[in-house]
N, C-alpha and C positions, 0 to 999 in steps of 0.2 A: 504494500500500500504506500502511496506517495504522500509524504508529509506536506503540510500547508506551505512551508518555506521553500519546498522544491518544486511546487507547481509552476508550470510556465506562465508567465504574465504577458501582457501585451508588449510587443517589441518596442513600441513608442507610445507611452501613455499620453503624450501631448497630442498625437495624431487622433486620439479618440475624443478630444475636446470639441465642442461646437465652435462655430464662427460667431463673432459678435456682429449683430446687424448694424449697418452704418450707411452713411452717405458720403459722397465726395463732390467737390465743387471745382469746376474748371471755369474761372472767371476770365473772360477775354476783353481786352480793350479794343478801341477802334482800329488799332494797327494789327490786331490779331495776336498780340502777345498775351501771355497767360500770367496771372497773379501767382507768385510763389513766395514762400517765406521760410525762414529758418526757425526751428523749434527752440524755445528757451531751455527745455530739459534735455536736449540732445546736443552735446558739444561736438558738432561735426560741420563739415562744409555742405551737407545735404540741404537741398531746398525741396519743399513739398507744397502741394495744393491743399487748401483747407479740407478737412474731413472730420467726421465725428459720428457718434452713436445716434441711433434712433430711440427717442424716449417712448415709454409705454403710452399707447394711445395715439401716437404721432404717425402720420403718413411719411413716406420718404421725402416728398417734396416739402412738407412742412419742416422736417428736420433740416433739409438743405437751406431753407430760408433762415431758420434759427441759427444754424452754424455760421452762415455768412455774416449775420449780424454780430454774433459773439466773437468770431475769429478775425473778421476783416473790419468790423466796426461800422458797416454800412449795409443797406439792402437796396442800394441804388443800382438796380440791374433788371434785365428782362430775361425770361427763360427762353433759351434757344432750342435745347434738345435734352432728352433723357436717354441714357444708355439703353440699348436694346436688351441687354442682359444684366444680371448681377455679376460682379467680379469678386474674386476671393484672393487673399494673400495670406500666407502663413508667416508668423513671426519666427525669428530665430529662437531656438530653445531657451537661451538665457533670458530673452525678453518675455517670452510666453509665460515663463514661471513667475515673472515680476509684475507685468502689466495686468490690469483688470483683475487683480488678486488671483491670477493663475487660472481663471475660469474659462478662458478662450484660447484657441490655437492661432487666431488671426481675425480678420474681418471679412465679412461678406457685404459688399457695398453696391448701392445703386448710385450712379454718377449723373450729374446734371451739368450742362454747359449753359452759362449765362453771358450775356453781353453787358459789360459795365456801362452804366449810363451817367455816372457821376464824373467827378474830376479826382485827381490824385489826392487833393486836400480832403475829400470825403472819406478816405481810408484812414482808419485809426485802430491799429492793432493792439493798442493799450486801453481801449474803451471798456473792456470787460473786467470784472473783478479778478479773474484769473487768466491773464493773457497767456496765450500759448506760443506766440512768436516774438522773436527779438528784433527782426528786421524783415523787410519785404522788398520785392522788385518785380518788374515785368520781364518775362523771358520768352524767347521764341518757342512755340509749341513743339517744334521738332527736337528741341534740346531737352525736353522734360525727362526722358529716360536716363539721360546722363547726369541729371542734377539730383535725383532721388537716391535714397539708400538702396543698396544692391537687392535686398529682398522684395522691393516693390518695382523694380525695373520692368519686368514683364508686364505687370499691370499697367504701368504708365505708357508702355509701347502700345498696348491694346487700346488705351484711351486716345492716344494720338491718332492711331489708325481709324478709329471710329469717328472722332470729332474733327479731323483735319478738313473735311468738306465745308465746315462752318466758316472757315477763313476764306474770305473773298480774294480771288487772285488780284495781285497789284495791277493797277491801271498804268499804262504808259510804257 
């Protein structure tokens, strides 16, 4: 008879965890550049688009508008598109054990593209009680996969592929 301690366990317990439901925001300016920011809590050169969890009772689009207000400090935008599918990413094991109290393996996200209708002065990444970003800038959409942390590069490439048609070709 096999003892409890010798029973085979799951090869990767983190892989059995669920994904956290969330949303992501691709905010485009009039030139087709995308809002990206650096996280306060991650000392790296990585830049990311705003994203966050979906609160209980909230629809994905409601969560996207709330996250835009919280993380960018403005909701001066118009909805351009919603991703066809939900996208997932897995956190590296060391992060999965720490983030969200170790309850999730990563996120399952619905992404929304918005056209920014304000001016740069309308953006205030410190307007929320718990700001997430230390600095921000506009970046070419094509550069997004090279700006993000490695474990999100494939996701960002999929977003570029899906939302690239939203950028009008340059005239002239």
